[in-house]
C-alpha beads as a LAMMPS data file, in Angstrom:
LAMMPS data file: protein, C-alpha beads

52 atoms
51 bonds

1 atom types
1 bond types

-500.0 500.0 xlo xhi
-500.0 500.0 ylo yhi
-500.0 500.0 zlo zhi

Masses

1 110.0

Atoms # bond

1 1 1 0.572 0.343 -0.021
2 1 1 1.391 3.301 -1.283
3 1 1 1.961 5.702 1.208
4 1 1 3.373 9.385 0.769
5 1 1 6.292 10.194 2.620
6 1 1 5.847 13.588 4.505
7 1 1 9.514 14.194 5.823
8 1 1 12.592 12.040 5.986
9 1 1 12.553 10.276 9.305
10 1 1 15.675 7.962 10.956
11 1 1 14.688 4.655 11.555
12 1 1 15.097 3.522 15.234
13 1 1 17.723 0.891 13.605
14 1 1 19.940 3.051 11.518
15 1 1 22.723 2.413 11.438
16 1 1 24.120 6.177 11.214
17 1 1 23.869 6.373 14.772
18 1 1 26.342 4.115 15.179
19 1 1 29.136 4.936 13.012
20 1 1 32.240 6.690 14.873
21 1 1 31.893 10.217 15.290
22 1 1 34.490 11.034 12.903
23 1 1 32.492 9.465 9.802
24 1 1 29.191 11.019 11.105
25 1 1 30.947 14.290 10.257
26 1 1 32.573 13.289 7.105
27 1 1 28.945 12.331 6.035
28 1 1 27.464 15.221 6.714
29 1 1 29.912 16.963 4.870
30 1 1 29.602 15.189 1.898
31 1 1 26.721 15.100 -0.793
32 1 1 25.020 13.234 1.442
33 1 1 23.250 15.136 3.512
34 1 1 22.588 17.801 0.674
35 1 1 21.027 15.028 -1.410
36 1 1 18.526 13.814 1.458
37 1 1 17.873 17.463 2.686
38 1 1 16.748 18.818 -1.370
39 1 1 16.410 16.138 -3.623
40 1 1 14.856 13.524 -1.428
41 1 1 12.056 16.136 -0.723
42 1 1 11.626 17.172 -4.187
43 1 1 10.930 13.685 -5.201
44 1 1 7.046 13.548 -6.827
45 1 1 6.464 9.794 -5.017
46 1 1 2.507 10.023 -6.323
47 1 1 4.665 9.156 -9.782
48 1 1 5.604 5.507 -8.505
49 1 1 2.238 4.690 -6.865
50 1 1 1.859 2.327 -9.199
51 1 1 4.770 0.159 -7.905
52 1 1 3.228 -0.029 -4.592

Bonds

1 1 1 2
2 1 2 3
3 1 3 4
4 1 4 5
5 1 5 6
6 1 6 7
7 1 7 8
8 1 8 9
9 1 9 10
10 1 10 11
11 1 11 12
12 1 12 13
13 1 13 14
14 1 14 15
15 1 15 16
16 1 16 17
17 1 17 18
18 1 18 19
19 1 19 20
20 1 20 21
21 1 21 22
22 1 22 23
23 1 23 24
24 1 24 25
25 1 25 26
26 1 26 27
27 1 27 28
28 1 28 29
29 1 29 30
30 1 30 31
31 1 31 32
32 1 32 33
33 1 33 34
34 1 34 35
35 1 35 36
36 1 36 37
37 1 37 38
38 1 38 39
39 1 39 40
40 1 40 41
41 1 41 42
42 1 42 43
43 1 43 44
44 1 44 45
45 1 45 46
46 1 46 47
47 1 47 48
48 1 48 49
49 1 49 50
50 1 50 51
51 1 51 52
């Protein structure tokens, strides 16, 4: 069943929290953080509803 995602929420079991501090900082300073904050929310999920 398709449900639109209104926000990006970390899972309770997200491995990011378990990474060493230096790797967390590295990821936050890389393109991955920007991609999560800008690109993912801009994706129109309704177009993919038929796949669910």
